N, C-alpha and C positions, 0 to 999 in steps of 0.2 A: 504494500500500500504506500509505503514511503517513496518508492521509486515512481509510482504513478503521480504523486504530488509534485515531485521534481520535474517530471516530463511536462505536466500541466503548467507548472510555473514557467518553464522555458518556452512553451508554446504561447503563453500569454505575453511573455517578454517580447518575442518576435512579432506577435500581432500588434502590440503597442508601438513598437518601432516602425512597423510598416505604416500604421495609421499616422504617426507623427511625421514620418517621411513624406507621406502623401500630402499632408497639410503644408509642410515646408516646400514641397515641390510646386504645388499649385499657387500658394500665396506669397512665397518669397523668391524661389528660383525663377518662376515664370516672369514676374516683373523685372527681375535683374536681367534675364536673357533678352527680354523685349527692349529694355533700356539700351542694351548694347547692339540692338538691331538683329538679334538672332531669333528666327521664327521658332516657336515652340510647337513643332509638329513632328510627325513621324512616330517612332517607337518611344513615346514619352515614358513608358513603363521602365525603360532602362535608366532614365534619369531618376525616376522615382526610387528604383532599387538602389541606385548609387547613393542618393541622399540618405535613404534609410540605413544603408550599411555604414556609411560614414558616421552617422549619429550613433549607431550600435557600437562601433569601434571606440568612439569617444567615451561612451558610457562604460564599456568594458575596461578601458584603460583607467578611467577615473575610479571606478568602483574596485577594480582589481588591485590597484596600487594603494588605495586608502582604506576602504572599509573591510574588504575581504583579502587582506594581504596573505594570510596563511591558507586560503582556499585552494584546494587542488584543482577544482574546476576552472577557476579564473587563471591559475598559473598555466594550466594546459592550454587554455584558450589563447592566452597572450604569447605563448611560445610556439604556437602552431604556425607552420609556414603557410598553410592553406588560408588561414585567417588573414594573414598579412598580404598574401597574393591577391585575394579578393578585394582587400582594402585598396591596394594599388590600382586594380582594375576599376573599382568604383570611383576613385578619385579621377582617373582618366576620363571616365564617362561623363562626370559632372563638369570638369574644367576644360576638356578639349574643345568644346564649342566656342570658348572665348579666344582660343588660338586660331581655329579654322575660320570662325565667323559665321558658322551655321551649325545646326544640330545634325551630325552625320548619321544618326541612327534613325 
């Protein structure tokens, strides 16, 4: 039963970050893109995922290094190469339109 609670809390955590990421994408990133003349069209879900994952990484770093220093779960998350690889990809997805001048996705 304890394992089910942990899995449920992780699913809620991911759902919350996807929801916050959607809000940030539509109400913060979209106006910023449009200010720079970048049309917010195409596979916008990639930008949404990128923003959500960047927020998730920031949360994991802050929580993992302050509140749950001794937590094996956060230590494994922060030392995972896949975790950081997806972070680099998400950062690329969110910031490359500023360099290119359009949303390539």
